[in-house]
Each structure stands twice: as structure tokens, then as C-alpha cells.
Steps between C-alpha positions, in 0.01 A plus 500: 500500500376245767224748603391539138469120453305475829272780391447343152418157661259672736326674219479173292351320798255784575378486132472122512297524821262756349460279189410203728261708705331636176487142362328379820246784474415411149467131600263601773285688244491213254408248762239700685182319551168667590178300473164514664337176621263495207790520247657174625443191285399184702535150383572150615784468747822319415459115502679480836182640657153350521309638206182627672673834567598793277850644446641829365840640464516859622867566406813320409526153376488229770670252265814721479760637730389834659208643692158383431156578641203263444149458646303185570122530532366196699160382596421414863657167595769503235818347631869504412646187658841500690774634272809714492677750272866553426460876561315716752127538440313816598121467525259782560124437536313747288147368567322231697670286775803280419662253748871395514661208684850367534608137477480186292135423559184712498372581847220734464479570873852649503455717195515880549197679356599803307228746398531762221797718560712224658859424386715186533860435422570136434882452494664286237475126551243534795232238463156666514141454379205724442122520484246752393258528789277716286519603141818700496768657288862475607788689339830329500836659415849375496813445301472264206504263358199386702510124600264301728602149623240301684612318818291199377541472121152344481358838598639664189202559263728515196628145545143372587375653173786330309400161641156518372 
């Protein structure tokens, strides 16, 4: 009798595991994203960024919990002043040369230049800043919701715009 109950429980657990696995596979299919560069829709970046750049969401929704992938297309000289995020930020340089620095104040001499193909992991709460050395496109991915807090609140373009 005890062996029968154990066998029955094992069968039920195996069926449940197969159902979960199947559900996961169907979720993968429904969330699959395949797009070429020319299929992406570029527009103004979120207000927390200077507006002389372009922004696109590749996948996910950066305003919600979960994985997101976005791209920022910046002209040479574009700066993102010292800031931090509550979650890890993963940055991959797709084209051009991007530069990253760590700390509360911009120090261009200490920034690391990152040519196309470079990758940077910026851990949660680490203060950092960035600059486009040439026209460049940077892809950022992480776990949402995305948030950016400037070290100096006066550097936040969204609050500057609200004061005008």
C-alpha cells in the first residue's frame, strides 16, 4: 500500500513537472523576439536622459519587473552625468566608442574608452558616468523596472525640464 502511494505521488509529480516544462516552452515561443536593426523603432529617450539622443526598446518593458533590452544612440560628446541604478546594468557597445567612469564627479581622464564590441557590468548602486567619444550605439540590458538616480539632482534633465 505504501509503495502504491509513493508510486502514485511520483507519477503525479512527474506529470506536474512535464506540464511546467511544457508551459515554459510555450512561454518561450510566445516571448521570442527576432528583429533586424532596421526593424527597430527609434524615438526620443526617456526624460531622465538628455534629449539629443535616440532610444529604442529591443525587448521587454524597462518600466516593469523582468528582463529588458534597450539601445541608446548618442552623438559624439553626449554625456550621462554621475548616477546609479538599483539593479545591475549591463552595457554593450554596438558601434562607435563609448567611455565609462566611476565616481561622483566626471573625470574624463580616468574614463575607460570602450570601442565597438566592448562590454561593461555596472553593479547596482555603483556611481558611474558615461560619454559618447564618437557617435555610438550602446545596448543596455538588466532586470526592470529601470531606474536612474543622479548623484547631483541638478544633473537630472527631467527635473530641469520641469523647472522651465
